N, C-alpha and C positions, 0 to 999 in steps of 0.2 A: 574636343572636336579636332584638334590639330595634334600632330606628331611633335612633341617637345623637341626632340634631337634635330630633326630637320628645320622645325621653326627657328630654333636658335642659331644653327649655321646659316640659314638664309638671311637672318636679320643681321648677324654680323658681317655678312659679305655686303650687305648694301650699306652698312654703317661706315665700314671702311672706304667704300666707294664714294661716300658722302662727305667723309672726312670727319665724321662724328664719331667721339670716343663712347659710343654706347655700350659696346661689348664689356660684359663683366662689371656692368653698372650696379649690381647688386652685392658687390664682394665687400663693401665698407660695412661689416656687420656691426650691429650694435652690442653683441654680447648679452642680449637679454635687458640691458639697462635702458635701452631707448634712446642711447646718445649717438647711434651711428650716423652716416651720411645718407639723406635722401638724394636719389637721382630723379630729376622731372623733365620732361619736355619743355621746350622753349623755342621763341624766335628772336633773332637779334633785334634790338630796340632801333628805332630811326636815329636817335640822336643820343650823344653822350648824356649820363644819367643826372644833369641838373636838375633838381625837382621843379624848377618853374619852366623848363624846356621839355618836359615830358608829358605829352597828353595822348599817350597810347598805351595799349594793354601790356605789352611785353616789357616796357621799360617800368611801367607802373608796378608789376609783380616784384621788381627787384627794389624800388623806393620803398615799398611797404615792408620790406625786410630791413632796410638800411636806416629808415627815419621813424621818428615819432613826432607829431606835431602837437599844437595845442589842444586838439581833440582827435579822437579816433572812433571809427564807426564799430560798434559791437559787431563781432562776426556773426552772431545768433540773430540779434534784432534788428540791425543797422542803426540803432540809436547813437547819435553823437554824443560821447562821453568824455569828460576831460581826461587828458593824458598828462602833458606837461603843464597844461594850465590849472592852477588852483582855483582861479574863478575868472568869468568874463562878464562884466556888469555894465549895465547902461539903465539910464534912466529916461531917455528919449529914443532908443532905437538907433540913434545915430552916432552917438559919442560913447565909446566903450573903454573901460579900464580893464586891463590884462594884467593879472598877477599869476607868477610862476611858482610851482612847487620847488621845494628844496631837493638837492641831491642828484639832479639831472646833468649828464656830461656826454661830451662825443667820446668816441672810441679812442682818440689821442689824449684823452684826460681833461681836455679844455672844458670848463663848465658851460652848460647851456644857460645863457643869460637873455634878458630883455634885448640887449644889443644884438645878439645871435638871430633873432627874428626880424628886428628893424632892418639890419644891414642887408639880410636875405631877401626881404620884401622889396626895399629901394633898388637893389640890383635887379629883382625880377621885373619890376616896372620900368627901369631905366631902357630907353628905346635902343641905346648903344648894346646892351647886353643881347638883344635879339633872342629874347625868350618867347616861346610859343604861348605861355600861359600869362603873359603880362596883362592881357585884357581882365584877369581876374582881380587885378589891384586897381581898376579904373575908377571905382567908386571911392577911393582913398582921396582925400583933400589934398591937392598939389600933384596928382598924377600927371596933369597936362604940363606941369613944368618940366618932368623928366621924361615924358613921352609925348612930345607935341605932334600933331598931324604932319608938319612940315618944318623944316630948320633944325637948329641944334637945340639940345635941351639947356634950361636956363640954370639948372641946378642938379646935383646928384642925389638929392634926398627929397621926400614928399613932407610938406610941412604938417600933413595930417598923422605923421608918426612921431612921436615924442617919447624918448626914454626917461623915465622917472627916477629909476634906480635899478640895481642890478636884477631885480625880480619884477619890475613893474613897467609897464608902457601903456600909452593911450593911443586910441585911434579914432581920429575925425573922418566920418564919411561925408559925400557930399549930399546924400539924402537919406532919409530913414531906410533901414533894411532890417526888419524885425528878425529875420533867420540868418542874418550874417554870421552869428556865433556857430551855427551848424554847419557852414560851409568850411571851417577851419580844420576839419579831419582831411581835407583834400591836400595831396602831397605838394602841390604848389606852394603852399603856405609853411613848409617845414623850415626849420631854423638851419643856418649854415656856420661852420666853424671859421676862425681866421685864417686858417690854412687855404680855405676855398678861395680867398682874395689874395694872400701873399704868394701863393703858389698854385694858380689856377690849373696850369699843364699838369702839374703832378697830381693834383686832386682828382681831375679828369681820369688820369690813368689809373687811379685807385680811390675812388670816392670814400670819405670819411663822413660817417652819420653818427646818430644818436640813437639807433635802433638795436634790436637783439642780434644782429649779425653783421659782419665786416666783410669786405670784398678780400678774397685770397688772391684770385687772378681771372683775368677775362682774355679770351682769345675770339676776336670776331669770326663769326662763321662756324665756330666749335662750342664755345660754351662759357660758362661763368661758374666759379666755385666760390661759394659763401660759407663763412664758418662763425660758429656760435661765438658770440663776445662775452666771455665770463665776467666782465666788468659790467655788463649792462644793469642799471638799477631800476628798470621800470618791472611793472606788475606782470608782464607777459612774456618771461624769460623763455628761450628756446627750449624746447624739450628733446632736440636732437642735437647732433655735433655739427650739422651744417647741410647745406642745400648744393648739390651739383646742378645746375641748369643746362642742359644738353640741347644745341640748336639742330632742329629738323626741318628740313625744307619739304617734308611730306609727312602730314599726320598719320597716314596708314603705316609708314616705317617705324613711327613711335609707337603705335599701337601693337604691331608686331614684336617689337622689342619688349613692350610690357608682358605680352603673353610668353614670350620665350624666356623671361626672367632676367632680361638683360636692362630693365628700366623700372623704377619703382612707381612712378606715377605719370600719367596722361591727364591733361586737364581740358583736352579737346577731343573727344571720342569722334572719330571720322563717321561720316554719314554711311558710308559703305559698310560700317561694323555694327550699326545699331540693331540689325536683326540678331546678331551673334553675341551681343555684349553681355546679356544677362546669363547666357548659358556659359561664356567664358569666365565671367568674374563673380557670378552670383551676387552676394552683398557686399563685394568690394567695387560695385559700380554706384555712383551717385547721379541721379537725375533730380534736379530742383528749380523752382522758378527763380529767376535772377533779373537783376536791374539791367536788361540788355534788350536792345531793338535794333533790327536790321532794316535799314532803309536804303532806297536808291535816290541819291541828291543830283539834281540838274545844274550843269555849268552855266549859271544865269550870267556870268561874264561874257559868255559866248552869245553874240548877237542873234544867232539861230535859234537858241532856246529862250530868249528874254523878250523878243518883238511882241507887239499887241496881239493878243489872241492865243498865244503859246500856252497860256494857263489851262486853256480847254484841251490842248493836246497832251499836256502833261497829266491832266485828270484821265483822259482816255487811256493812256499807256496804264495807269494804275488800274483802270477797269479791265484791262486785257489780261491782268495777272491772276492766275487760278490759285491763291494762297492756300485754300482749302486741300487741294490736291497735292501741291508740292509739300507741305508741311506733314501730310499723312504717308505720301508714298516715299518720298526721300527721307524725311527726318523721323518718320515712325512716332509722330506727337511729341517729340521733344522740342518742338516750336509751335506757337499758336498764332493764328492769323491775326494781324495788328488791326486795331480799331482807332487808334489814335497816334500821337507822336511821342508817347511817354514811354511807360512799361507797365504792365499789368501787375507787376510785383509791387508797385506802389499801393495798390488797392484803392478803393472809392475815397476812403478817408484821405488819402495822399494825393488824389487827383485824377486818378485813372477813371477814364469814362469814353464811350464811344463817340469820338468826334469827328470821325471819317465817314461814317454811314454809308451809303451806297457807293461813294466814291472808292472805297477800299473792298468792294463786292465786285466779282467777275461777272461781267456781263458784256459778251462779245458785240452785241447790237449796240449797246450804248457807247462802247469803247470807239468802234468805228465812226459813229455820228460825231462824237466829241472831237476826235481827231481830225475829220473833215470840217467841222464847224470852225476848228482853229487854225485851218489853213494847211494842215497835213504835217507829216514828220519833215524836219529839216533836211533837206537833200534826199527825202523820200526813204530815210532809213534812221536806225537807231543802234548804237554801239554801246554795250554794257561793259564796265571795266571793274575789275577787282584784282587783287593778290590772290594766288592760288595755292599758297604753301601751308595756310592753316584754314580751319574753319569750313572744309568742303566746299569752298565758294565755286569752284569750277562746277560741280555738280548742280547747284541750284541756279547759277547763272544759265547753264544750259537749259534748265526746265523753264526758267522765267522767259527766256528768248522764244523757246518753243511754244510756249503759252501765247505770247504776243502775236508770233506767227500764224498760230492756228486760230486765234480770235480776229485778226485782221483778213485772213482767209487769202493772202497772196504772198507768194515768194518769201525767201529769207530776207525780210525787211530788218530783223534784229539779228544780230551777231555779238559774239562775245571777244572781248579784248583782254585775254588773261596775262596779269604780270606776275613775273616768276617768284619774286620775294616781297614780304610785307615792307621792308624797308624802301625798297625801289618804288614801290606803289604809293608809299606815303610821301616820298620826295615828289613824285609826280602830282599828287592830289594837293599838297602844300604850296607847290609852285604854280598851280592853276594852269596846267598843261592839258588837262583831260577835256576833251570836246564833246563828249556824251555822258549820259547819267552813269554814275560811279557809286559803288558801294560805300557807305558812309555809317557802318553800324556803330551804336553807342552804347557804351558801358558806363553806367553812372559814376560819377565821382564822389556824390554823396545822395542819400535818398530823399531828394526834394524834387518836385515836379519843375522847380525853376531851373534844375541842372539839366533837365531835356529840352528845354527850350531856348533859354538865354544864350548858352555858349554856342548853339548851332545855327540860331536863325536871328539873333540881334545883329543890327548893323555893325560891321567890324568886329564881331566877336571871335574868339580865340580858334574855335572850331567851324566857323561858317565859310566852309570851303567852296560852296556854291555861290557865295557873294550875294545871299538874299538880302534885300533892304526893304523896309516898309515902315513908314513913321507910326501908323497906326498901331502895329504889332509892337514896336518899341516902347510906344506910350504906355500901352497896357501892361507891358513887363514892369516897366518903371513904378506903375501905379501899385502893382502886385507886391513888388518888393518894399513899398513904403507902407503897406497895409499890415497892421499889428494883428488884426483878427485873421486866423488862420483861414477859416472858410471863406471868407470875403476875398483873401489873396488867392486862394485856388479857383474861384469863380473868374477872377480877372485874368488868371494863365489861361483858363479854358476858353474865355473870350479870345484870347490870342491865338489859341489853336483854331478857332473858326476861320481866321485869316489864313492860316497854313492850309485849311481845306480849300478855300477859295483860290488861292495862289498856287498850290501845290508845288512849293520849291523842292520838296522831296516826297518820294513815295513810301509809306510806311508798309513794310513787307510782312514781318512777324517778330513776335516775342521770343526770346531765346532761353531756354533752361540752361542752368549751368550743368555741365557733365563733366565726369572724371572717372577713372578707373585706377586701380592702385593694386600692388603687389602683397602677397601674404607677409611679406617683412613688415608691413606698415600697420599701425594702428592710429586711432583718433584722427582720421583724415576727414576734414570737413571743408566745404567752400563757404565762403562768406556770401553776402547778399550780391557780390558784384561778380560771382562765379569764380574769384580767384581762390586757390587753396590756402588755407590758414597754416602756412608752412611751419610757424613757430610751434605749433601744438602738436605736429605729427611727432610720434614715437617710432622708433626703429628697433627691430629685434624682439 
């Protein structure tokens, strides 16, 4: 469809203007042995790559290449399988004994021991470390001693973590949590080498992990170079020589570079290209269900959105959004209208069920009535905020506002607040500066219904950026976690979702497929259930 010569020149010109070294990206040939360098689109992470401080997608992509934890989620099935762990055993679903396999080490040749995990987890939990993912450790006995609600910590270690020997440690939880072992593939639970603590600044400049790649270099705003670690002893050795992650502030530019032969892999096909992508790439286009949901979260820390009756206004806004039209016209059916607060990729056995009902169905008349009954929009308007450098977010935000304006039938009450970069947006979101509904898309950390509810809506949870708090919701989540019968646990989580429908702290928009396109240089390209490329299995040449 495109003249290759002109497209390549245009892509290079834009890349130079952006400061992205995209041109010539396919030059690291593999010589036919699959060992070349993969060039892939990327966005700067919000924070330095500490495992317990990274809870967003861009940083997570790198951590998945640098670290291996006790478990890992099978790229094909999503099942939590043992990686560094030989076994994780319990007789009561509350006290666990973790035994490590032999032979694991960090890329600086330091062995991975029980202490590597215990030190990392204690650091993650310590309030002085200021780690985003510290709440993931809140169910370990002694968490309150290192992470008090106020005042100074009593100690640096949680008494629920005890090292028995180099290969064994025990974990005592405050309550029964039957699926706790299945959460341990999440990157927050990664081990850390001694150098992380003895030379923290140096480690942040060049992270040292125990995964199949090492960091060669990183220039913020430009990209990161990762290289295969030949000393890696795990079962999933890198099948290529490395990965060059290249920063783009516009996914259309990344796609143009892919078509021009200047980039190998794009894992965020822009909405504007969905009509062309099959003709452009043929079977080198991937479109598959993923553990991703897009939502709009309300800032309940803002009095205008949290006063009595506003739950009806929030429900009314949900009814003013025409999900069917947006997912068909903009996303060409690569999104599916949401029916709950989890992910359709979980399946019914995993807890997916229509829990939103009519409240997620477009109905202008019902939308108007709900908003009027709730006292009207705060200040008579609503502003929707998101970053616009990835995910085609500006396109759908405009569509959502148009839908709301049309449904309410009066003036532009809904407007868009575009934030230029993901990192800037995340900083505003995590510092609670946003005063209207904001994008809070969630890519599962692990394939459990619990992960779509507790981290986002439990009081004080790590990603509860709207500051929703409901005692009944928290109680149901606690009861579900303690339930050893999976079906009963899922039923309690679904009861908790009923409270989300009543209160509407966020609006479910749609479930998102994982999409990617890749060059003819690559083979064995796959996305895992979280829509992240399985970089270590890609072959070049």
